[in-house]
C-alpha positions as CSV (number, residue, x, y, z in Angstrom):
1,X,-66.1,210.2,207.8
2,X,-68.1,209.1,204.6
3,X,-66.7,205.9,203.1
4,X,-65.9,205.9,199.8
5,X,-68.1,202.9,198.9
6,X,-71.4,204.4,200.0
7,X,-73.8,204.8,197.0
8,X,-76.8,206.8,197.0
9,X,-80.5,205.0,196.4
10,X,-80.3,206.5,192.6
11,X,-76.5,204.8,191.9
12,X,-77.9,201.9,193.9
13,X,-81.0,200.9,191.3
14,X,-78.4,202.0,188.2
15,X,-76.2,199.2,189.5
16,X,-79.3,196.9,190.0
17,X,-80.0,197.5,186.4
18,X,-77.2,197.0,184.8
19,X,-76.5,193.8,186.6
20,X,-80.1,192.9,185.7
21,X,-79.1,193.8,182.0
22,X,-75.9,191.9,182.0
23,X,-77.5,188.4,183.4
24,X,-80.5,188.8,180.6
25,X,-77.7,189.3,177.7
26,X,-76.2,186.0,178.9
27,X,-79.4,184.0,179.5
28,X,-80.3,185.1,175.4
29,X,-77.0,184.0,174.6
30,X,-77.1,180.9,176.0
31,X,-80.8,179.6,175.4
32,X,-81.2,181.8,172.2
33,X,-80.3,179.8,168.7
34,X,-78.7,181.8,166.1
35,X,-77.9,179.3,164.0
36,X,-80.9,179.4,161.3
37,X,-79.9,183.1,160.5
38,X,-76.4,182.1,159.6
39,X,-77.8,178.9,157.5
40,X,-80.2,181.3,155.6
41,X,-77.2,183.2,154.8
42,X,-75.3,180.7,153.6
43,X,-78.0,178.9,151.6
44,X,-78.7,182.5,150.0
45,X,-74.5,182.3,149.0
46,X,-75.2,178.5,147.9
47,X,-78.2,179.4,145.6
48,X,-76.5,182.5,144.0
49,X,-73.3,180.5,143.0
50,X,-76.0,178.0,141.8
51,X,-77.1,180.7,139.5
52,X,-73.5,181.9,138.2
53,X,-72.6,178.2,137.5
54,X,-76.1,178.2,135.5
55,X,-75.0,181.2,133.4
56,X,-71.8,179.8,132.5
57,X,-73.2,176.6,131.3
58,X,-75.9,178.4,129.3
59,X,-73.0,179.8,127.7
60,X,-71.1,176.6,126.5
61,X,-71.6,175.9,122.8
62,X,-74.0,173.0,122.2
63,X,-72.4,170.1,120.4
64,X,-74.3,169.4,117.1
65,X,-74.8,165.8,116.6
66,X,-74.1,164.6,112.9
67,X,-76.5,162.3,111.3
68,X,-76.1,159.7,108.6
69,X,-78.0,157.4,106.3
70,X,-76.9,154.1,107.4
71,X,-77.4,152.3,104.0
72,X,-74.4,154.2,103.0
73,X,-72.2,153.2,105.6
74,X,-68.4,152.3,104.0
75,X,-66.1,149.5,105.1
76,X,-64.4,152.1,107.2
77,X,-67.6,153.7,108.7
78,X,-68.6,150.4,110.0
79,X,-65.3,149.3,111.2
80,X,-65.4,152.5,113.4
81,X,-69.1,152.2,114.3
82,X,-68.2,148.9,115.8
83,X,-69.6,146.7,113.2
84,X,-68.2,143.4,112.5
85,X,-66.8,143.0,108.6
86,X,-69.8,140.2,108.3
87,X,-72.2,142.7,109.4
88,X,-71.0,144.9,106.7
89,X,-70.8,142.4,104.0
90,X,-74.7,141.4,104.4
91,X,-75.4,145.3,104.3
92,X,-73.3,145.8,100.9
93,X,-75.1,142.4,99.3
94,X,-78.5,143.9,100.5
95,X,-77.2,147.2,98.7
96,X,-76.2,145.6,95.9
97,X,-79.8,144.2,94.8
98,X,-81.4,147.9,94.9
99,X,-82.8,147.4,98.1
100,X,-82.9,149.9,101.1
101,X,-83.4,149.8,104.8
102,X,-85.7,152.2,105.9
103,X,-85.6,151.6,110.2
104,X,-83.3,150.9,112.7
105,X,-85.0,147.2,112.9
106,X,-84.9,146.6,108.8
107,X,-81.3,147.6,109.5
108,X,-80.7,145.1,112.7
109,X,-82.3,142.4,110.7
110,X,-80.2,143.0,107.3
111,X,-76.5,143.1,109.3
112,X,-77.7,141.0,112.1
113,X,-76.1,143.4,114.3
114,X,-76.4,143.2,118.5
115,X,-78.7,145.0,120.2
116,X,-75.8,146.8,122.2
117,X,-74.0,148.0,119.0
118,X,-77.7,149.1,117.3
119,X,-78.6,151.1,120.5
120,X,-75.6,152.6,120.6
121,X,-75.6,154.0,116.7
122,X,-79.3,154.4,115.8
123,X,-79.8,157.6,117.5
124,X,-77.3,159.1,115.0
125,X,-79.7,156.9,111.7
126,X,-81.1,159.6,109.7
127,X,-84.0,157.7,107.0
128,X,-85.3,159.9,104.0
129,X,-88.3,161.0,104.4
130,X,-91.0,159.8,102.1
131,X,-94.4,162.1,101.7
132,X,-97.1,160.5,100.9
133,X,-98.9,161.2,97.7
134,X,-102.1,163.8,98.0
135,X,-105.2,162.6,97.1
136,X,-106.6,163.8,93.4
137,X,-103.0,164.2,92.0
138,X,-101.9,162.5,89.2
139,X,-99.1,159.9,89.8
140,X,-96.4,160.5,87.9
141,X,-94.9,157.6,85.6
142,X,-91.1,157.3,86.8
143,X,-89.1,155.0,84.5
144,X,-87.6,152.1,87.1
145,X,-84.3,152.2,87.9
146,X,-82.3,148.8,86.7
147,X,-80.5,147.1,89.5
148,X,-76.8,147.0,89.0
149,X,-75.6,143.9,90.3
150,X,-72.3,144.0,91.8
151,X,-69.3,141.5,91.1
152,X,-66.4,140.6,93.4
153,X,-63.4,143.0,93.2
154,X,-61.1,140.4,94.2
155,X,-62.0,138.5,91.4
156,X,-62.3,141.0,88.1
157,X,-59.8,140.7,85.2
158,X,-58.0,143.0,83.4
159,X,-60.4,143.3,80.5
160,X,-63.6,144.0,82.8
161,X,-61.8,146.8,84.4
162,X,-60.8,148.2,81.0
163,X,-64.4,148.3,80.1
164,X,-64.8,151.3,82.7
165,X,-64.5,154.7,81.4
166,X,-61.1,156.2,82.8
167,X,-59.4,152.7,82.9
168,X,-57.0,152.1,80.2
169,X,-54.3,149.1,79.8
170,X,-51.9,150.7,82.4
171,X,-54.5,151.3,85.0
172,X,-56.1,148.1,84.6
173,X,-52.7,146.2,85.2
174,X,-51.8,148.5,87.8
175,X,-55.1,147.6,89.9
176,X,-54.5,144.0,89.3
177,X,-50.6,144.5,90.4
178,X,-51.7,146.1,93.6
179,X,-54.4,143.7,94.5
180,X,-51.8,140.8,94.0
181,X,-49.4,143.0,97.0
182,X,-52.2,143.3,99.0
183,X,-53.0,139.5,98.7
184,X,-56.3,141.0,98.2
185,X,-58.7,144.0,98.6
186,X,-60.4,144.1,102.0
187,X,-62.3,147.4,101.4
188,X,-63.3,148.9,98.5
189,X,-61.8,152.2,99.5
190,X,-58.1,150.7,98.9
191,X,-58.7,151.3,95.4
192,X,-58.1,155.0,96.2
193,X,-54.1,154.4,97.2
194,X,-53.6,152.9,93.3
195,X,-51.0,155.1,92.2
196,X,-52.6,157.7,88.8
197,X,-56.3,156.2,89.8
198,X,-58.4,159.2,90.1
199,X,-61.0,159.4,92.5
200,X,-64.1,159.6,90.1
201,X,-62.5,157.0,88.2
202,X,-63.0,155.0,91.5
203,X,-66.5,155.8,92.2
204,X,-67.5,153.9,88.7
205,X,-65.2,150.9,89.8
206,X,-67.3,150.9,93.3
207,X,-70.8,151.2,91.2
208,X,-69.9,148.0,89.6
209,X,-67.2,146.1,92.0
210,X,-67.3,145.1,95.7
211,X,-65.3,143.1,98.3
212,X,-67.3,140.2,98.3
213,X,-64.9,137.5,99.2
214,X,-62.2,138.8,101.6
215,X,-58.9,137.3,101.9
216,X,-57.6,135.6,104.7
217,X,-55.4,137.8,106.5
218,X,-52.8,137.3,109.8
219,X,-52.6,140.6,111.3
220,X,-49.1,141.3,112.5
221,X,-49.0,142.0,116.6
222,X,-47.1,145.5,116.8
223,X,-45.5,144.8,120.1
224,X,-43.7,141.5,118.6
225,X,-43.4,142.0,114.8
226,X,-39.8,143.3,113.4
227,X,-39.0,145.6,110.9
228,X,-38.5,143.3,108.4
229,X,-41.8,141.7,108.9
230,X,-43.6,145.2,109.4
231,X,-42.2,146.3,105.9
232,X,-44.0,143.6,104.1
233,X,-47.1,145.4,104.2
234,X,-47.5,147.3,101.1
235,X,-48.0,150.6,103.3
236,X,-45.3,150.7,105.5
237,X,-41.7,150.9,104.2
238,X,-38.5,149.9,105.4
239,X,-37.5,153.0,106.5
240,X,-40.6,153.8,108.5
241,X,-40.9,149.8,110.2
242,X,-37.3,150.5,111.8
243,X,-38.9,154.0,113.2
244,X,-41.9,152.0,114.7
245,X,-39.9,149.3,116.3
246,X,-37.2,152.0,117.4
247,X,-40.5,153.7,118.8
248,X,-41.2,150.6,120.7
249,X,-38.3,149.6,121.9
250,X,-38.3,153.5,123.5
251,X,-41.7,153.4,125.3
252,X,-42.3,149.6,126.0
253,X,-45.2,148.6,124.3
254,X,-48.4,150.2,122.3
255,X,-51.2,150.6,123.6
256,X,-53.2,151.1,120.5
257,X,-52.7,151.6,116.7
258,X,-53.8,155.2,117.3
259,X,-49.8,155.6,119.0
260,X,-48.4,154.8,115.4
261,X,-49.3,158.6,114.3
262,X,-46.8,160.2,117.3
263,X,-44.1,158.6,115.1
264,X,-42.5,161.3,113.0
265,X,-43.0,160.5,109.4
266,X,-45.8,158.3,109.8
267,X,-48.5,158.7,106.7
268,X,-51.3,159.5,109.6
269,X,-53.8,159.6,106.4
270,X,-53.3,156.0,106.0
271,X,-53.9,154.8,109.3
272,X,-57.2,153.4,108.8
273,X,-55.7,151.2,106.2
274,X,-52.5,150.3,108.2
275,X,-55.3,149.3,111.3
276,X,-56.8,146.3,109.1
277,X,-53.3,144.7,109.1
278,X,-52.3,145.4,113.1
279,X,-53.4,144.6,115.9
280,X,-52.4,144.8,119.7
281,X,-52.0,142.5,122.1
């Protein structure tokens, strides 16, 4: 009787080749490195993702850098740029005699500002371009301007103020009264806070007067001052002072003067003025 486990020659050859194929595939699996192909696929995906990110970045709006002529820096602008009051004063005295700075180095020589501050702000300086006169053209005779020698705003009298167009008896007296209440002007722009004094008249005053002798002001620590002491400031009424102290009691301490703007009813348009009289300690 023929056994069920006997195979023909062709069947044995087929089984042999099948086993041989299985062994070959196992050897390929164990000895051939397929990681390189996988890495190529990963690298391609990463490159595609980077291209998409670059395309999104290109769509972002470019921030416009605002430049300015440093010859016309105001006290408030100088304060924001990190200049001290003495450095701003040097620039204003230099300008008061009709002179201008034309380079960043000249700006440093006049103001004596530190290198670190200068390097931070000089990139936004914009000086006027003076084009040289072409050869063969006639030079125009220009009448030289007479430089106005400014005087101290903190020593000007009522009569001197009344000599300015737009200022009568009432406004002159009001300016002197406001100056007395402040203890003296710290910056010329405080003239804009005088009730009834129009901006165009303020500009006329600023053309002739600047703050040269600043009063000695003891700035109040916003984290320790009482409501009564705060209300001694011209810009802070007693009702607002109580809100400031109440807010401080609720949050603990102030981290910056700018936190005052979070208080309901705070005059945000006066923050730069009030900042002159307060400190955070």
